[in-house]
N, C-alpha and C positions, 0 to 999 in steps of 0.2 A: 488602472493598474490591476493586473491579475494577481490574486492572492491564493495560495495553496496552503492550507492549515491542517496539520495532522493532530489527532488527539487520541487518548486511550492507552498510551504507553504507561510503563512503570515496571515495578518489580513483582514477579510472581514465582511460585514454587513449581518444580517439575511436575508435570501431569495436569496442571491447571490450564484454563482457557482465558483468552483475552480477545476483545474485539477492538480493532483500530478503525478510526473514522478519518476521512479527509474531505473537507469542504472547500470548493473552488468558487471564487467570485471575481467579478470585475471585468467588463468588456469582452465577454465570451461570445463566440459564434455557435459552435456545436462541439461538444467534447466527444470526439470519435472514439478515443481510447483512454481509459483510466487504469492505472496500475500501481503496483508496489515493488520497490527494490529494497535491498538491505545491505548493510556493510558491517560485518562482524569485526571485532577488535583485531587490528593488524592485517586485515584482508581488504581486497578491493570490493567495490559495490557490485552486487549481482542481482539478477532478475528474480522476482518471487512469483508474481501473478499479475494478470491483466485481463480486462474485460472491455469489449467493444460496445458501440452504441446499439447493436442488435443482439447483444447478450452472449456472444462467443467468448469463451474463456481459455486461457493458457496458464499452466502452472509449472514451476520448477519441479524437477523430480524429487528433490529433497522435502517438499512440502505437500505433494499430492496425497490425498486421502486424509490430511490433517487440517489444511487451510482451505477456506472457501472465500472467494471474492464475489461481492455483489455490488450493485449500484442503484441509486435512486436518481435517475436522470433529471427529473423535475426539480430536484434540490441540488443538482450538481455535486453529488456526494457519492463517494465510493467507500466500501467497508472491506475489512479483512478479518474474518473470523479465524482465530488461531486456536486449535485444540491440541491436547496432548503435548504441551510445550516441553522442550528439553533444554539443557544448558547450551546446546549447539545452536539454538534459535536466538541466543543473545546477540543483539546487533542494534544499530541505528536503522530504523525503517523510514524510507522515503516514499512519499506519494508523487507520482508523475502522471501528467495528463497531456494529451495531444489535442489541440483545438483546431478543428476544421481540416485535419490531416495535413497541415502546412508545416514544413521544416522549421520555420521561424516562429511557430506557435506551440512550442513544447515548454512546459513549465514544471518546476520542481518545488516541493515543499522543503523546509529547512531540516527536516528529519526529527524523529522522536525515538527515544531510547526505550528498548524492551530488554529487561534483564531477567533471566531465568536462573534462580539459585535457591538453595535450601537455607 
């Protein structure tokens, strides 16, 4: 069983930083792509950032310059460093990974809440 477990969420004040972690385990081949999505209250889930197995990165325009995605492939772990957080960043954040580039090898975490408020 493939497990995708996020951690590092919680409540922070505007302007503060927080790092999310996602650890993947169980019957993996090679994690070609690891990434993050988020779902704000009352909105659909949208893309945040992704990183490939060769270090290529993509970011949503809303987070460019503030968020940084990194990975430790030896540990099957991906991180999302979030700086200068605003209330608009409040959402449930989901970790997503693609194993071996196969359509039937896409896995999602259960999501973790990040709330930015005074």
